[in-house]
N, C-alpha and C positions, 0 to 999 in steps of 0.2 A: 208466236214465232219460236220460242225456246223449245217447245216440245217437238214441233215439226223438224227443226234443225237437228235436235238431238237424235231423232230417229234416223236421219240421213247421214249424220257424221260418222256413225259406226260402220258405214259401208265404204267409206273412202279414206284415203290418206291425204293429209294436207301438208304441203311443204312450203308454200309461200302465201302471203296475205291475200293475193288475188284469188286464190282457190277458195278462200272463205266467201268471197263475193259470189262466186259461181254456186257454192253450196247454198247460200241464202236465197239466191234467185230461184234455184231449182227445188227448194224444199217444199214449196206449195204450188200446186197447179190450179186449184179452185178455191175461191172464186177467181183469183188472178195471182200471178207470181208476186212475191215481195219486191218492193222497189229498193234498190241498193244504190247508194251514192258513194263512190270511191273518192277519197281525198288524197291529194299529193302533199308533199312537204310545203309547197308554196301557198296552199289554201288557208291555213289558220292565220288569223290576223289578231293583233293585240288591241283590245278594246277597253282594257281596264281603266276605270276612272274617267273615261272621256265623256260618257253620257249619263251614267247613273252612279250615285253614291252607294246604292244598295239594290239588290235584286229581290228583296223581300216583297211578296205580293200584298202584304197588309201593313198597316201603320200603327195600329193600336193594340192594346191588350186583348187577347183572344182571337186576333186576326191570324191568318196563316203566316207561317214563317218559311224561311228558305228550306228547312228540313221537310216541309210538307210538299215541296215541288216534286212532281213526277217527271216532268219534261219541260225543257226551256229551249227556245230557238230565237235566232236573230235573223231577220229577213228585211232587207231594204230599209234599214234604219229603225226598225221596230223590234222590240223585245216582247215575245209572247210566252205564256206559260200555261201549264196544265197542273191541276191539283190531283187529278185522276186520269189514268190513261184513256178512259172513255169520255172525258170531258172535251168540249170544243176548246180551241186555242183562245186565250184571253190576253188582252193587252196588259202589260205590266203597269199598274197604277202609280206611276212616278212621273214627275215633271222632267222632261228631257232638257238637258243643258244645251244651249246654243253653242255649238263648236264647229270649227271647220272640219270637214270630213278628210282627215289625214290619217288613214289607218297605216299601221306599221306591220310589215310582214314579220312573223315570228321566226321563220326560217328562210334563209336566202339560198341555201343549198342543202342537199341531203347530208345527214349526219354521218360522220366517219366512224368506223370501228377500229379497234387496235389491230396491229399486225398479228398478234397472237390469236385473237378471235377470228380474224380472216383465215388464218391457217387451219383453225379448227373447222370452220365452215367448208373450206376446200377439201379437207380430209373426209367429210361426210358426203361429198358430191357423188361418190361411187355408188351409194345406196339409193340415190334419188332417181326415180324412173323417168321423170319428165325433162325434156330438153329445155322447156321454158324455165323450170326451177333452176336448172344448172346455169343457164344464161343469166338469170336474175342474181344468183349468188356470186358468180364469177365477176360480175360488174359492180360489186359493192365497193363504195369508196372506203379506203383504209389508209392507215399511216404507212 
């Protein structure tokens, strides 16, 4: 993914994060385009300490450690990991604590920027060619 994206990023200007998603999707045509999942501020949830005391994939000496993880994902109450990008997803070998599923949202609203930063962004709007980028930055929450 890195090399195909690097080749294409030199040909376009990126002003907002959504344009990165478009770049990633269009970087590869064959065998199929990359799948991109865009997240919003309300998607991350706090799971710390609720289910696992550790995400280490091994328990003993010589077993894999957290530093050996290449990928980790949480889906439908299960934590899965990969030690190599080419490996299949494996279940984290830990006992799951029995807890009520009461996830807390990390962010309840979009973060605000200071008035000074907002003024700096507004001053750069004149060099941004896309209407979408201008609309995005003009609507930033600020103090």
